[in-house]
N, C-alpha and C positions, 0 to 999 in steps of 0.2 A: 488393962490393955495385957497384964501379965498374965492372967486368968488364961483370955482368951487364944495368946501365942502358945498356951500351953496344951490347950486342946486344940490345935490346930494340926499340933505336933504329933500328939496322943492320935489322931484322925489320919493323920499321913501313914503313920505307923499301920494302925489298922488297917488301912483301904489297901496294903501292895507293898509299901517297902520298895515305891519308886524312887531309883535312881538315873540325874540323867545318862543320856546317851556316853559313852566312852569309845577310846577310843581301841578296835578290836585286834591291834597291834599289841595292846599289852600280854604283859604274862598271866597264861590260863590255867583253867586246872583238867581234869578231863573232859573229854567230851561225855554226857550220861545217854541220851538223847536228843532226838530230833524228829519232827513233824511239820511239813506243809499246811498252810492252811487252806480251806477246803477252794478258795482261788487261787490259789499258787501264787499269790503274791505278798507272801511271809513264812518267814522260817522261824523256827521256835527251835533254840539250842539250848540246851543242858547242860550246865556243868556240874561236877560232883561236891565241887567248893558252895551249892546252892543258887551260885549265879543263874539266871536264866536271858539268855541275847533275844532280843526280836530284832531279823534281815529282812530287805526288804530284798526283792527278786536280785537283784544286784549287788549282794551279798556286802550291803552297807549296813552299818548297827543303824538301829531306831533308837529302839528302847532297851534299858536294862531292869532286871527284878533281882530283887532277892528274897526267895521264896523259902529257904529250909533246904538241906541237902539230908540224904539225897530224895529224890523229887520224879515224880512222873507227871506226864502232861498230856490235854488233847484239844486239839482245836474244832469245836461246834460247827455240824457237817451243814448249819445253816438252819433258820433265815439268818442269824446274829451273827457271822463271820470272823467278827475280827474276836470274838468271846474265846476264851483259852483257858481251860479246867487244868485248875494244879493242883498237885497233890505231894505230901512231904510222907516221913516216916512217924513225924509228931505226933501226925492225926490232924492236922488243920488241911482242910479243901475250901477254894478257892476259886472263884470263874472272875477273869479278869478283862477288861474289853483294855485291848490292848489299843485302842487308838486314843484314847482319855487315859490309860495307866488306872482304872479304879478299878476296885471291885465291885462286880453287881452283886456277889452270892461270897456267903464264908460260913463257913462249919466248922467249930472244933470239935474233933471224934476222937477225945483223949482216951478212953476207955478202952477199946480195938487201936493204939496209939499207930501201931508200924504199918502203913500202909503202902501197897507196893504197885497199884494199876489202879487206872481211873481212864474211862471209856465213858463217852457222849452214845446213847438211844441213836438213831437214824434220823429219828424226827423232833431231837433234841430237847425233847420233855422230861427225859431222864438224865442221870450219871452213875454209872455203876461203881464200885471202890471195890481193890481186893486187898484185903488186910492178911496179917499174919496175927493170932495172939500166943501168949504163952512162951514168948521170944527167950527163954532162960530155959526154957526143956528140950531135950533133946530133938524131938521132934514138934516144934510148934504146928500147932491147927490152920486152918482158912479159914477165913468168913469173908461173904460176899455181901455188901450193900448197893440199895440202891434209892436214889434219895431224886424227891422233885429238883426239878435242876430252878424250877421258880420261885418257889417257899424254901428249899434247905430241908425242906420234913424228911426222915427217915421214910417210906412206903413199905421195905422188906427188906429180910436177912438171913442170914443160914449158918447155923455156927460149924465147928471146927473138924462135927466129927464126920462133913462131909469129905472136907480137903487133909489129907497128914501132913499137911508143909502148908505158906504163906500163897496168896493166889497172884503169882507174878504177873499172869495174863489172860487179859477181860476181852473177848472178841462178837459183837454182839454182829447175828447174819444182818447181813443186806436189807431185808427184809424188817428188822428191827423185831421176827416174834420169838426168834433165842437167843441166850446170850449162852459164850462157853466160856468159863473158867476153866485153868489149866496151874498145875505145881509141880513144882520140882520132883516130887514121889512120881511124876510120873503118869498120875490120875489127871482126867479130861471128865469135863460134866457140860452138857448141854443139858441147860435150861430153859423152861418157856418162859415170856417173856418178862410175866409176876413173879418167879423165882419160890413156885407152893409146886412146880411136878417138875421132876427130873427125864427129861427125854433119853436122853439116852447116856451112857458112861461106861469108860472104858478107859485102860492104862497103856500105854505105849510103849512100858520097859526102857525109858528113857527120863527125859526131863517135860517133857509134856510140853508147853509151851505149843496151841492150838493158837490159828489164823486160819478165820475165813477165806476162802477165794471170793473174787469181785461179785459172781456169779450166786453165790450160799450153795453151791454143792458140794464143796471139798474144804477140808481142813487142810491142813499141813501142821505136822508136829515135828519134834525130837525125840529118833530112837535111844541114838546114843552122839557123842561129842561129831562121830563125822557123816552121821547119815539122817539123815528129811526124810519122811512118807507121810501121802496122800492117803486119805480115807474117803471115802463115799457118806454125807451128812444122811443118805437116806435106811442107806442098810449099816455101816461103819463099821463096811470093812475094807482091810488096806488095798489100795489101788497097785501106786507103783513106791517104788523103795529108791531115793536117790540117792547115790552116790558120791563120793567128792575126794578121792582119798590122796588128792593131787594138795589139799590143803591143811593148814594146821589148826584145825578146828574152826568149828561154828559159835558164831558168839551170837549173832541174828538174822533175820530174815522175814521180808518185805513184797506180797505181791505188787506184782505189776499193775494199774488199774488198766480194766479194760481186757486183760490178758489172762492166759495160762501161763504165764512167765512167772520167775522166784529172781529174786536179788537175794545172794546171801553173801552176809560179812564175817570175812575169817580171818585169821591170822596173820595171814601174808595178801590176801586180794578181796576184790569183789567178783562173784561169780554170778552170771545170770546163766537161769537153766533152764527148760521147760518141763513142767511140771507134771503133763502127761505123759510125757516119753520118758524125762528121766535125762535128757541128753544137755549135755555144758552147750551155751551159746556162744559165752565169750567170759575170757579171765581177764581183770584186769588188777595188775601188780599193785600192792602199797607197800609204802617202806613203813608202815606202823600200825598195829593193831587195831583194827576196825571192830567198833562194838556198836555202832549206830547210823541204820538204813532209813531215809524216808521220798519215796517216790511225788515228783509233782503230781495234781489231777489228771494230767494229759499222760500222763507216762513218759516223759521223753526226757528230764533230768531226773536224775538222783545222786540227793548230797547223804556223805557219807563221810564218817570219824573217829575217831577215836583219842588221838593223843591232845595233848594242852592248846589248840590251836585253832583257826577257824574250819570247821569242816571243806572239805572238798566237794566235787559236782563231777558226775558222766554224764555226757549230753551224747543220748545213745538217737543217730540214724535209724528213717525204717528200716535198712539193712542192718542195725543192730553193731555197728562198727562205731565200738565207743571210744572216746577223748577223754582224758582226765586232766584239766587244765587247771590249778591252784588258786579261787579266786584272792583276787588282791584286796588286802584291809582298805576301808573308807578311813580318808584323812579325818 
């Protein structure tokens, strides 16, 4: 019986280190990332200390995981909408079923141990991860890997000579044909889905961080700390430079589903902007630095956060009249 108990304990550690749901009113570290599930029923909240909380749509805590810090995560696009892919900078990749708390897939990629980003392909068949190698060098290189999400087998990878820094953002085109990778040296590379050919590459002159628009026709990148720029993904010509000089820095941005609008996280506000015209739609002041954003799939609610507490929520009417109630912690 003693051996059996030891085996059970080891299995629990291996399968995800699930902790009982604990009160969200306890002291928290700073928020690192946010992501709504595909059906909008769950919000994943990652903290700098390696804690990953799963909240329901009412912001009640459902589950807590200890996944290692810092982390990157992405909800499955379906059909397994309860699956969450999680990677940390120690080279651990897991797909967790948040309904059961069990790991569906586990990969240990210690050779390229610093993982900065992870992203599902739109058909759920593959996982892309962005890495940094040579982390002790002045300019560590970037590696992109694509994994089979059923078997965990590595399908393809490209080495550090393509990106001069770690790959911080990966973004699949909505049709799954292309994968955009970007690093803080400003380089954006658009690969075909098998990563054996570069379709486009360009330098933004800033920190890169490219993300596809919902219709797949545009990318938005940072050009400097106070400027975003849209690019036509067919011609790779810049279209609109989006300035917002009233804010104190850009930390994150997310496309609003089904629209040409962007939510931009800044040092003192959440800004809603039209990416076609560059026109500012609304500004919601915040009392703390915002570093993470996540839209619900219907584009009506925006979760945002940064400081050590629950994320806040913006409820947006069709007329773009935002309100910003602070959600109450569950008992």
